One Martini backbone bead per residue (centre of mass of N, CA, C, O) as a GRO file, in nm:
protein
  424
    1MET     BB    1  -2.619  -0.932   6.410
    2VAL     BB    2  -2.529  -0.892   6.072
    3GLY     BB    3  -2.415  -1.170   5.924
    4SER     BB    4  -2.342  -1.409   5.695
    5LEU     BB    5  -2.115  -1.541   5.485
    6ARG     BB    6  -2.314  -1.672   5.289
    7GLY     BB    7  -2.477  -1.409   5.235
    8LEU     BB    8  -2.240  -1.230   5.143
    9ALA     BB    9  -2.147  -1.404   4.902
   10ARG     BB   10  -2.406  -1.369   4.724
   11LYS     BB   11  -2.373  -1.070   4.645
   12PRO     BB   12  -2.103  -1.066   4.473
   13LEU     BB   13  -2.170  -1.315   4.288
   14ALA     BB   14  -2.380  -1.172   4.101
   15LYS     BB   15  -2.120  -0.997   3.960
   16LEU     BB   16  -1.887  -1.186   3.866
   17THR     BB   17  -1.924  -1.209   3.543
   18SER     BB   18  -1.822  -0.892   3.498
   19TRP     BB   19  -1.549  -0.987   3.579
   20SER     BB   20  -1.246  -1.063   3.595
   21PRO     BB   21  -1.072  -1.346   3.663
   22GLU     BB   22  -0.882  -1.216   3.871
   23THR     BB   23  -1.107  -1.092   4.052
   24GLN     BB   24  -1.265  -1.346   4.112
   25LEU     BB   25  -1.033  -1.497   4.253
   26ALA     BB   26  -0.974  -1.287   4.474
   27LEU     BB   27  -1.259  -1.293   4.604
   28LEU     BB   28  -1.272  -1.597   4.669
   29GLU     BB   29  -1.021  -1.591   4.852
   30LEU     BB   30  -1.137  -1.395   5.059
   31LEU     BB   31  -1.381  -1.565   5.144
   32ASP     BB   32  -1.226  -1.822   5.215
   33ASP     BB   33  -1.063  -1.691   5.442
   34CYS     BB   34  -1.308  -1.626   5.619
   35PHE     BB   35  -1.414  -1.911   5.660
   36MET     BB   36  -1.161  -2.022   5.797
   37LYS     BB   37  -1.162  -1.825   6.039
   38LYS     BB   38  -1.463  -1.915   6.134
   39ASN     BB   39  -1.487  -2.246   6.046
   40ILE     BB   40  -1.793  -2.179   5.965
   41ASP     BB   41  -2.048  -2.109   5.752
   42ASP     BB   42  -2.250  -1.970   5.997
   43ALA     BB   43  -2.093  -1.746   6.080
   44VAL     BB   44  -2.076  -1.456   6.252
   45LEU     BB   45  -2.077  -1.119   6.169
   46THR     BB   46  -1.934  -0.839   6.215
   47SER     BB   47  -1.903  -0.514   6.131
   48THR     BB   48  -1.600  -0.534   6.096
   49ASP     BB   49  -1.589  -0.772   5.903
   50GLU     BB   50  -1.769  -0.648   5.684
   51GLY     BB   51  -1.595  -0.394   5.636
   52ILE     BB   52  -1.339  -0.538   5.540
   53ILE     BB   53  -1.462  -0.688   5.303
   54GLN     BB   54  -1.581  -0.441   5.158
   55SER     BB   55  -1.313  -0.292   5.121
   56LYS     BB   56  -1.173  -0.518   4.957
   57THR     BB   57  -1.385  -0.536   4.736
   58ASP     BB   58  -1.366  -0.244   4.634
   59ALA     BB   59  -1.067  -0.263   4.557
   60LEU     BB   60  -1.102  -0.487   4.345
   61ILE     BB   61  -1.302  -0.338   4.163
   62SER     BB   62  -1.123  -0.093   4.106
   63GLU     BB   63  -0.893  -0.258   3.974
   64ASP     BB   64  -1.067  -0.382   3.751
   65GLU     BB   65  -1.144  -0.113   3.615
   66ARG     BB   66  -0.855  -0.027   3.554
   67ILE     BB   67  -0.783  -0.268   3.374
   68LYS     BB   68  -1.009  -0.227   3.168
   69GLU     BB   69  -0.927   0.060   3.080
   70LYS     BB   70  -0.644  -0.017   2.987
   71HIS     BB   71  -0.740  -0.220   2.773
   72LYS     BB   72  -0.906  -0.024   2.602
   73LEU     BB   73  -0.670   0.165   2.531
   74LYS     BB   74  -0.500  -0.048   2.390
   75ILE     BB   75  -0.705  -0.124   2.170
   76LYS     BB   76  -0.737   0.163   2.060
   77LYS     BB   77  -0.441   0.193   1.972
   78ILE     BB   78  -0.424  -0.049   1.782
   79ASN     BB   79  -0.650   0.048   1.590
   80ARG     BB   80  -0.521   0.317   1.515
   81LEU     BB   81  -0.255   0.205   1.396
   82GLU     BB   82  -0.394   0.031   1.180
   83ARG     BB   83  -0.527   0.265   1.030
   84GLU     BB   84  -0.267   0.422   0.970
   85LYS     BB   85  -0.126   0.197   0.813
   86LYS     BB   86  -0.337   0.162   0.588
   87HIS     BB   87  -0.323   0.455   0.492
   88LEU     BB   88  -0.025   0.458   0.417
   89LEU     BB   89  -0.036   0.223   0.209
   90SER     BB   90  -0.239   0.365   0.027
   91LEU     BB   91  -0.062   0.612  -0.042
   92LEU     BB   92   0.177   0.448  -0.150
   93ALA     BB   93   0.017   0.301  -0.379
   94SER     BB   94  -0.074   0.603  -0.496
   95ASN     BB   95   0.164   0.805  -0.498
   96ASN     BB   96   0.136   0.987  -0.232
   97PHE     BB   97   0.339   1.292  -0.154
   98SER     BB   98   0.188   1.491   0.074
   99THR     BB   99   0.355   1.350   0.304
  100LEU     BB  100   0.609   1.278   0.511
  101LYS     BB  101   0.544   0.981   0.573
  102THR     BB  102   0.526   0.884   0.276
  103LYS     BB  103   0.812   0.961   0.191
  104ILE     BB  104   0.957   0.783   0.398
  105ALA     BB  105   0.832   0.513   0.312
  106TRP     BB  106   0.938   0.520   0.022
  107LEU     BB  107   1.240   0.523   0.099
  108LEU     BB  108   1.243   0.261   0.270
  109ASN     BB  109   1.156   0.081   0.028
  110LEU     BB  110   1.388   0.168  -0.184
  111TYR     BB  111   1.612   0.213   0.068
  112PRO     BB  112   1.751  -0.003   0.282
  113GLN     BB  113   1.975   0.180   0.418
  114ALA     BB  114   1.764   0.382   0.548
  115ARG     BB  115   1.672   0.181   0.777
  116ASN     BB  116   1.971   0.202   0.931
  117SER     BB  117   1.990   0.527   0.855
  118ASP     BB  118   1.925   0.860   0.919
  119VAL     BB  119   2.132   0.992   0.734
  120VAL     BB  120   2.055   0.857   0.470
  121LEU     BB  121   1.760   0.943   0.478
  122ALA     BB  122   1.803   1.251   0.477
  123LEU     BB  123   1.970   1.272   0.216
  124LYS     BB  124   1.752   1.148   0.028
  125TYR     BB  125   1.533   1.346   0.090
  126TRP     BB  126   1.677   1.607  -0.006
  127GLU     BB  127   1.755   1.511  -0.291
  128ILE     BB  128   1.452   1.446  -0.392
  129PHE     BB  129   1.250   1.674  -0.236
  130GLN     BB  130   1.509   1.914  -0.228
  131PRO     BB  131   1.692   1.998  -0.496
  132ASP     BB  132   1.688   2.325  -0.475
  133ILE     BB  133   1.867   2.308  -0.195
  134TYR     BB  134   2.021   2.052  -0.227
  135SER     BB  135   2.383   1.971  -0.210
  136ALA     BB  136   2.667   1.773  -0.221
  137LYS     BB  137   2.868   2.035  -0.260
  138GLY     BB  138   2.658   2.236  -0.114
  139ILE     BB  139   2.519   2.472   0.134
  140LEU     BB  140   2.351   2.731   0.202
  141PRO     BB  141   2.293   2.872   0.498
  142GLN     BB  142   1.993   2.972   0.435
  143ASN     BB  143   1.899   2.671   0.347
  144LEU     BB  144   1.897   2.515   0.617
  145PHE     BB  145   1.604   2.627   0.703
  146LYS     BB  146   1.451   2.465   0.455
  147LEU     BB  147   1.508   2.205   0.555
  148GLU     BB  148   1.419   1.924   0.668
  149ARG     BB  149   1.402   1.813   0.969
  150LEU     BB  150   1.560   1.557   1.121
  151HIS     BB  151   1.356   1.498   1.359
  152TYR     BB  152   1.115   1.452   1.170
  153ILE     BB  153   1.230   1.215   1.011
  154VAL     BB  154   1.285   1.032   1.257
  155ARG     BB  155   0.996   1.023   1.367
  156ALA     BB  156   0.867   0.893   1.117
  157ARG     BB  157   1.045   0.641   1.109
  158ALA     BB  158   0.977   0.534   1.395
  159LYS     BB  159   0.675   0.492   1.345
  160ILE     BB  160   0.692   0.298   1.104
  161GLN     BB  161   0.869   0.083   1.253
  162ASN     BB  162   0.764   0.064   1.565
  163GLN     BB  163   0.434   0.086   1.514
  164TYR     BB  164   0.388  -0.054   1.216
  165GLY     BB  165   0.617  -0.262   1.110
  166LEU     BB  166   0.785  -0.113   0.877
  167PHE     BB  167   1.075  -0.123   0.726
  168ASN     BB  168   1.291  -0.263   0.884
  169ALA     BB  169   1.557  -0.300   1.046
  170GLU     BB  170   1.805  -0.453   1.143
  171GLU     BB  171   1.850  -0.612   1.432
  172LYS     BB  172   2.133  -0.492   1.507
  173ILE     BB  173   2.039  -0.199   1.463
  174ARG     BB  174   1.811  -0.182   1.673
  175ARG     BB  175   2.010  -0.232   1.919
  176HIS     BB  176   2.254  -0.020   1.780
  177ARG     BB  177   2.188   0.259   1.644
  178LYS     BB  178   2.375   0.485   1.745
  179ARG     BB  179   2.646   0.336   1.705
  180ARG     BB  180   2.604   0.272   1.400
  181GLU     BB  181   2.622   0.559   1.282
  182GLU     BB  182   2.936   0.585   1.311
  183THR     BB  183   2.989   0.340   1.091
  184MET     BB  184   2.836   0.494   0.833
  185HIS     BB  185   3.010   0.717   0.707
  186ASP     BB  186   3.130   0.587   0.446
  187ALA     BB  187   2.855   0.491   0.324
  188VAL     BB  188   2.729   0.775   0.288
  189LEU     BB  189   2.946   0.867   0.063
  190GLU     BB  190   2.812   0.666  -0.096
  191ASP     BB  191   2.617   0.501  -0.289
  192VAL     BB  192   2.286   0.428  -0.272
  193ILE     BB  193   2.114   0.143  -0.267
  194HIS     BB  194   1.857   0.027  -0.464
  195ARG     BB  195   1.574  -0.107  -0.550
  196ASN     BB  196   1.473  -0.324  -0.805
  197ILE     BB  197   1.192  -0.177  -0.964
  198ILE     BB  198   0.877  -0.268  -1.105
  199SER     BB  199   0.607  -0.060  -1.189
  200ILE     BB  200   0.260  -0.153  -1.213
  201PHE     BB  201  -0.025  -0.013  -1.398
  202ALA     BB  202  -0.367  -0.131  -1.407
  203ASP     BB  203  -0.637  -0.196  -1.650
  204GLU     BB  204  -0.984  -0.261  -1.734
  205THR     BB  205  -1.198  -0.351  -2.024
  206GLY     BB  206  -1.488  -0.463  -2.219
  207LYS     BB  207  -1.696  -0.677  -2.087
  208ASN     BB  208  -1.950  -0.556  -2.284
  209GLY     BB  209  -1.793  -0.623  -2.533
  210ASP     BB  210  -1.601  -0.771  -2.778
  211PHE     BB  211  -1.356  -0.663  -2.611
  212VAL     BB  212  -1.094  -0.743  -2.396
  213ILE     BB  213  -0.900  -0.519  -2.178
  214VAL     BB  214  -0.546  -0.461  -2.104
  215ALA     BB  215  -0.373  -0.198  -1.930
  216ALA     BB  216  -0.019  -0.088  -1.897
  217VAL     BB  217   0.214   0.069  -1.672
  218TRP     BB  218   0.565   0.081  -1.696
  219VAL     BB  219   0.801   0.130  -1.434
  220LEU     BB  220   1.160   0.083  -1.436
  221SER     BB  221   1.166   0.246  -1.155
  222GLY     BB  222   1.119   0.366  -0.844
  223TYR     BB  223   1.203   0.667  -0.892
  224SER     BB  224   1.020   0.717  -1.150
  225VAL     BB  225   0.752   0.737  -1.010
  226PHE     BB  226   0.807   1.016  -0.893
  227LYS     BB  227   0.882   1.173  -1.150
  228VAL     BB  228   0.616   1.127  -1.306
  229THR     BB  229   0.416   1.218  -1.091
  230GLN     BB  230   0.531   1.505  -1.065
  231ALA     BB  231   0.489   1.595  -1.359
  232ILE     BB  232   0.182   1.563  -1.361
  233ASP     BB  233   0.119   1.739  -1.115
  234LEU     BB  234   0.237   2.007  -1.220
  235TRP     BB  235   0.061   2.026  -1.472
  236LYS     BB  236  -0.227   1.998  -1.347
  237LYS     BB  237  -0.222   2.266  -1.170
  238GLN     BB  238  -0.222   2.434  -1.474
  239SER     BB  239  -0.484   2.299  -1.563
  240PRO     BB  240  -0.815   2.215  -1.643
  241TRP     BB  241  -0.756   1.936  -1.453
  242VAL     BB  242  -0.704   2.009  -1.148
  243LYS     BB  243  -1.006   1.868  -1.041
  244GLN     BB  244  -0.957   1.610  -1.229
  245GLU     BB  245  -1.025   1.295  -1.303
  246ILE     BB  246  -0.868   1.070  -1.521
  247HIS     BB  247  -1.101   0.970  -1.780
  248PHE     BB  248  -1.216   0.865  -2.071
  249SER     BB  249  -1.531   0.872  -2.010
  250SER     BB  250  -1.506   1.198  -1.913
  251LEU     BB  251  -1.459   1.310  -2.176
  252SER     BB  252  -1.490   1.602  -2.366
  253ASN     BB  253  -1.504   1.833  -2.620
  254ASN     BB  254  -1.282   2.025  -2.449
  255ASP     BB  255  -1.031   1.794  -2.405
  256LEU     BB  256  -0.819   1.784  -2.637
  257PRO     BB  257  -0.600   1.993  -2.562
  258PRO     BB  258  -0.522   1.878  -2.276
  259LEU     BB  259  -0.457   1.597  -2.381
  260LYS     BB  260  -0.210   1.678  -2.549
  261ASP     BB  261  -0.050   1.796  -2.312
  262TYR     BB  262  -0.042   1.540  -2.144
  263LEU     BB  263   0.104   1.361  -2.359
  264ASN     BB  264   0.363   1.533  -2.355
  265VAL     BB  265   0.444   1.462  -2.067
  266ILE     BB  266   0.472   1.162  -2.118
  267GLN     BB  267   0.685   1.182  -2.345
  268GLU     BB  268   0.906   1.328  -2.169
  269ASN     BB  269   0.888   1.040  -1.979
  270ARG     BB  270   0.941   0.777  -2.162
  271GLU     BB  271   1.211   0.653  -2.049
  272PHE     BB  272   1.040   0.530  -1.787
  273LEU     BB  273   0.842   0.391  -1.998
  274SER     BB  274   0.589   0.125  -2.049
  275PHE     BB  275   0.355  -0.026  -2.278
  276LYS     BB  276   0.067  -0.248  -2.223
  277ILE     BB  277  -0.139  -0.429  -2.461
  278ILE     BB  278  -0.443  -0.635  -2.428
  279ALA     BB  279  -0.663  -0.819  -2.658
  280ILE     BB  280  -0.989  -0.995  -2.675
  281GLU     BB  281  -1.220  -1.189  -2.832
  282LYS     BB  282  -1.491  -1.337  -2.695
  283SER     BB  283  -1.599  -1.520  -2.941
  284LYS     BB  284  -1.306  -1.692  -2.945
  285THR     BB  285  -1.411  -1.790  -2.656
  286ASN     BB  286  -1.530  -2.000  -2.369
  287ARG     BB  287  -1.463  -1.825  -2.151
  288LYS     BB  288  -1.484  -1.660  -1.883
  289ILE     BB  289  -1.445  -1.335  -1.805
  290GLU     BB  290  -1.255  -1.370  -1.558
  291ASP     BB  291  -1.053  -1.559  -1.701
  292ILE     BB  292  -0.969  -1.364  -1.920
  293VAL     BB  293  -0.857  -1.139  -1.743
  294ILE     BB  294  -0.643  -1.305  -1.596
  295ARG     BB  295  -0.489  -1.395  -1.853
  296LEU     BB  296  -0.413  -1.111  -1.941
  297TYR     BB  297  -0.245  -1.037  -1.697
  298GLU     BB  298  -0.044  -1.271  -1.713
  299HIS     BB  299   0.058  -1.209  -1.999
  300MET     BB  300   0.157  -0.924  -1.942
  301LEU     BB  301   0.374  -1.013  -1.733
  302VAL     BB  302   0.535  -1.238  -1.877
  303HIS     BB  303   0.577  -1.101  -2.167
  304GLY     BB  304   0.669  -0.829  -2.068
  305ALA     BB  305   0.926  -0.928  -1.924
  306GLN     BB  306   1.055  -1.066  -2.167
  307HIS     BB  307   1.083  -0.807  -2.336
  308GLU     BB  308   1.256  -0.634  -2.138
  309VAL     BB  309   1.494  -0.833  -2.108
  310SER     BB  310   1.564  -0.893  -2.413
  311SER     BB  311   1.604  -0.572  -2.479
  312GLY     BB  312   1.769  -0.443  -2.213
  313ARG     BB  313   1.591  -0.251  -2.023
  314VAL     BB  314   1.620  -0.498  -1.819
  315ASP     BB  315   1.763  -0.603  -1.526
  316LEU     BB  316   1.905  -0.841  -1.309
  317PRO     BB  317   1.744  -0.814  -1.042
  318ARG     BB  318   1.376  -0.810  -0.966
  319ASP     BB  319   1.092  -0.628  -0.873
  320ILE     BB  320   0.735  -0.663  -0.878
  321GLU     BB  321   0.474  -0.407  -0.881
  322LEU     BB  322   0.123  -0.452  -0.869
  323THR     BB  323  -0.136  -0.218  -0.976
  324ILE     BB  324  -0.491  -0.206  -0.926
  325ASP     BB  325  -0.794  -0.116  -0.981
  326GLU     BB  326  -1.044  -0.142  -0.735
  327ALA     BB  327  -1.302  -0.126  -0.937
  328GLN     BB  328  -1.264  -0.400  -1.006
  329SER     BB  329  -1.361  -0.761  -1.009
  330LEU     BB  330  -1.124  -0.864  -0.849
  331ASP     BB  331  -1.047  -1.072  -0.604
  332GLY     BB  332  -0.835  -1.177  -0.361
  333PHE     BB  333  -0.828  -1.479  -0.441
  334THR     BB  334  -0.767  -1.443  -0.742
  335LEU     BB  335  -0.505  -1.278  -0.706
  336SER     BB  336  -0.350  -1.493  -0.546
  337GLU     BB  337  -0.348  -1.707  -0.769
  338MET     BB  338  -0.208  -1.535  -0.981
  339LYS     BB  339   0.054  -1.491  -0.826
  340GLU     BB  340   0.138  -1.790  -0.814
  341ARG     BB  341   0.160  -1.838  -1.121
  342VAL     BB  342   0.362  -1.613  -1.189
  343THR     BB  343   0.583  -1.700  -0.995
  344ALA     BB  344   0.632  -1.974  -1.134
  345ARG     BB  345   0.717  -1.856  -1.409
  346PHE     BB  346   0.954  -1.687  -1.309
  347ARG     BB  347   1.113  -1.921  -1.182
  348SER     BB  348   1.144  -2.080  -1.450
  349ASN     BB  349   1.283  -1.834  -1.619
  350TYR     BB  350   1.462  -1.673  -1.352
  351ASP     BB  351   1.427  -1.801  -1.103
  352ARG     BB  352   1.499  -1.545  -0.845
  353LYS     BB  353   1.531  -1.265  -1.029
  354LEU     BB  354   1.207  -1.264  -1.051
  355ILE     BB  355   0.954  -1.083  -0.859
  356LEU     BB  356   0.625  -1.090  -0.729
  357SER     BB  357   0.589  -0.896  -0.447
  358THR     BB  358   0.331  -0.719  -0.553
  359LEU     BB  359  -0.040  -0.720  -0.506
  360GLN     BB  360  -0.258  -0.445  -0.567
  361THR     BB  361  -0.527  -0.227  -0.462
  362VAL     BB  362  -0.651   0.094  -0.585
  363SER     BB  363  -0.738   0.405  -0.605
  364SER     BB  364  -0.759   0.639  -0.875
  365LYS     BB  365  -0.795   0.928  -0.761
  366LYS     BB  366  -0.454   0.968  -0.674
  367ASN     BB  367  -0.352   0.798  -0.937
  368HIS     BB  368  -0.189   0.875  -1.219
  369LEU     BB  369  -0.117   0.580  -1.338
  370ILE     BB  370  -0.399   0.462  -1.336
  371GLN     BB  371  -0.518   0.684  -1.519
  372LEU     BB  372  -0.340   0.616  -1.759
  373ALA     BB  373  -0.442   0.327  -1.796
  374ASP     BB  374  -0.736   0.413  -1.846
  375LEU     BB  375  -0.678   0.575  -2.104
  376LEU     BB  376  -0.572   0.338  -2.271
  377ALA     BB  377  -0.814   0.150  -2.242
  378GLY     BB  378  -1.026   0.351  -2.354
  379ALA     BB  379  -0.909   0.382  -2.637
  380PHE     BB  380  -0.938   0.076  -2.716
  381ASN     BB  381  -1.238   0.052  -2.659
  382ARG     BB  382  -1.324   0.253  -2.875
  383ARG     BB  383  -1.195   0.113  -3.122
  384LEU     BB  384  -1.316  -0.194  -3.072
  385ASN     BB  385  -1.636  -0.124  -2.946
  386HIS     BB  386  -1.708   0.099  -3.155
  387HIS     BB  387  -1.990   0.128  -3.416
  388GLY     BB  388  -2.044   0.409  -3.471
  389ASP     BB  389  -2.017   0.715  -3.517
  390ARG     BB  390  -1.792   0.951  -3.544
  391LYS     BB  391  -1.626   1.118  -3.277
  392ILE     BB  392  -1.439   1.277  -3.043
  393LYS     BB  393  -1.350   1.008  -2.905
  394ASP     BB  394  -1.207   0.894  -3.155
  395ALA     BB  395  -0.992   1.116  -3.173
  396MET     BB  396  -0.875   1.065  -2.891
  397ALA     BB  397  -0.791   0.773  -2.933
  398ASP     BB  398  -0.599   0.829  -3.170
  399THR     BB  399  -0.412   1.023  -3.019
  400ILE     BB  400  -0.309   0.826  -2.807
  401ILE     BB  401  -0.205   0.596  -2.995
  402LYS     BB  402  -0.016   0.776  -3.172
  403THR     BB  403   0.158   0.931  -2.962
  404LEU     BB  404   0.238   0.640  -2.805
  405GLU     BB  405   0.270   0.405  -2.998
  406LEU     BB  406   0.009   0.152  -2.981
  407GLU     BB  407   0.016  -0.045  -3.203
  408PRO     BB  408  -0.102  -0.355  -3.260
  409ASP     BB  409  -0.062  -0.707  -3.255
  410LYS     BB  410  -0.076  -1.032  -3.350
  411SER     BB  411  -0.138  -1.309  -3.113
  412ARG     BB  412  -0.070  -1.586  -2.929
  413ILE     BB  413  -0.230  -1.746  -2.639
  414PRO     BB  414  -0.148  -1.958  -2.423
  415GLY     BB  415  -0.454  -2.111  -2.309
  416LEU     BB  416  -0.681  -1.919  -2.481
  417ASP     BB  417  -0.766  -1.995  -2.779
  418ALA     BB  418  -0.651  -1.713  -2.909
  419THR     BB  419  -0.634  -1.412  -3.067
  420ALA     BB  420  -0.435  -1.126  -3.003
  421LEU     BB  421  -0.397  -0.793  -2.913
  422ILE     BB  422  -0.059  -0.651  -2.911
  423HIS     BB  423   0.140  -0.437  -2.684
  424LEU     BB  424   0.506  -0.418  -2.588
   0.00000   0.00000   0.00000
């Protein structure tokens, strides 16, 4: 006598809880089958019976381990792709064009037609990022080897769309992509329509001073974000600030000359930019500091948009993408509520022709336009909240405000019960 079925059953059941439900069920069915064959619970097993059961049990356990390992790898891949996706979105929000993948994502966001056609995508990539090589009128044969390879562009696009689930093509395009390319020929030869985007980069300061200040840089088209960022980046690489993140608070006595050069770069690209400054004296309102800051952001968006539309600098429809320095105090819930209120105001004023489509926070470390907003906010913070003797920082603040023509006016802010200093 080798052992009873009841005794054998107790051995594997001890480990049952660590196995998957599928394996547990399969093992119980195996044992149940053995009981039925022996007909009675205390039937004696021969060594052959026990060997068969043990062999089948080992096979089930092995399969269970394989399934678990496969599941672990799947979870690991999902987590990796999610990290890559978040990193890409962070680079995109920071206007960091240092990688091929970020450039492709930026194009897919700005040019919806590029989501549907790899040919359109490649042409826009070469036109924008390799203008010294690519020409719509013709390309020298030797320059063909310098253009970014089409298959690299396609591979980056496929990963962004298929694995990250971002900037997807239309459903019918995804089903018939290759065949669709053949019908895109005429459309490729026409101008590619881009999304009408206003990109806003904002910062706040002065919460411990007399005045609370919000400063914002408005870039009036999606393409201009790249042009201005590139201009700053090219200048910075040859400047004393090559390794320095630009913040007003970190400027030293030796920084006035490079500051003037930097402001000249901004002025040369002024056609793409609009600056909004709003400040309020805390003693003139009973609101909490967070409420003041939120109201200032909302006023900057609503009245800033009204100014741009009424002046004719911006036509509709438009999407607004607001990016705020993540170092500030506003949490996700507060920002979500602010977005809902601004969206309601835009809908009331412009129907659905002006939409706050994105509200995000990013690190200022590699975002030149957030750093520019910091510089503007810092200049006004120095002017409004510094009461000591004049020093080099006061001269720097005056230089920024005068060069960029940012002198504010007084205005009432509905719902804030106070007069604000505003530059629109």
